[in-house]
Structure formats: C-alpha cells, structure tokens
N, C-alpha and C positions, 0 to 999 in steps of 0.2 A: 366263523366267518364275519354274524349278521353281529357278534359282539365289538371284535373290531372295529368294522365299520363303524360302530355305536361310539367308539371309543376315541374313532379319532374324529369324526362330527362333536363330540365335547373338546376334546381339545383345541380346533379350528375355533370353533367356539367363543372358544376361556381366552385366546390366544384375542379374538378381535374383538373382544370385548376388552381389553387389558389395554391395544392399542388406541382405540379409541379414547377413552381415559385417557391415557399419555396427552392425546394428542391435543384435547378437551384441557386437562390443566396446566401443559404447556407451551403447549400453541406451537403457530414454526418460526418462534425465532426473528427475532428483529429483522425488519426490511427493508434496503435502501427503496429513495423512492422510483418510481420507471422509469427509466430512458425514451426519449419521443427513438421512433421505427429504424436500423441501420444508425442507431448516434453510437459511438465510443467513451464512455466518462473520462480513456485514458488520456487527458491532456496534458499539455505542458507548453509553456510562453515559453515562443523564437529568445527571445530573452532573456535576461535574467528572472535568476530562478530561488522564490522568496521561501520561507517558512509556512504561510497560506497557504503559499502551490502547492504545498508536500501536501499538506492537513484535507489540501480537497484529493489528492485525487480518489479516482473509484477505480481498479479492476476489476475489468468485466468477466464475468466464474463460468465458463461450462463445462462440461460433463464431470474431470472429474479437477476440478480445481481453476487453477485461474489460467491463462491464459501466461506463457513461461514468455512468448516471446514483446509482448508487450507489456511484462512485467521486466523486462532482459536490458528493452530495449529502452524506457524510464530505469530503470540502474542505471546506465553507459550514461545517461545524459545526468543523471544527478553527481557520474562522477566524473564529471568533465567540468563541471560547475565547480565543483569542488578543489580539482586543481585548477580552472582557473581565476579562482577565489583564494585560493594559501602561492601562486606564482604571482596575484596581483601584491598579497600583506608581504610578502619578500619583498618584491621589489624599493614598497614603500616605505619597508624597515630596513634594506641598502639603503633608499635616499634619506630616512632621518639621521642616519647614521654619519652621515656620508657632512649631514648642514651638523650637527652639535662639532663633528672635529674641525670645516673652519670657523664657524662660530665660536671652540676654542682655540685657534690657530688666531685669531684675529680680539678675542679674549688679552691674548700675549704677550702684544704686538704696544 
C-alpha cells in the first residue's frame, strides 16, 4: 500500500513539473485586449458593411467556444449585405446593357 501511494505521489509531482514547464515555455497564447464590463465586441454598422468592419469583428468566447447566437446573427447580416450588393450589381449591369443598346441604336440612325 505504501509503495502505491509513493508511486502516485511521484506521478503527480512529475505531471505538475511537466505542466509548469509547458506553461512557461508556451505561455497562455495570444489574448485579446479586455473589454469593458457588460460590453460585447460583436458590432456591425447599421448601414453598409465593408471589409474593415468584418476584420474588426470579435466574438466573445463562452465556456465551450463562441456564442452561437451572435455568430449566426453576424453571418445572417453578412449574407443579407451580400444579397443586397448582388441585387444592386445586377440592376446596374442591366442598366448598362440598356444604355449600351440605346447608344447603339442612336449610332445606327
């Protein structure tokens, strides 16, 4: 019984030393700047979204990763913005084609 207890103590001590060594060598990793209490870093402007807005996004981490509701909200918002810009682009392309056909008819006359 005494040998098993000594063996267990040695194993725990070796594990603690290895953990301490790994923590000293690798550190805690990259950390974000702390936020004000009660603040959420998940913010997007009410109007148009550009690349800088997306690059500045930060999702708060919960116990097991990110808060899925906030990630889903941002993804839905970005999808809506992409849909809007796509519709605007299609409308502008149609308008350009219409103006080109009008200009071509005027040249024929």
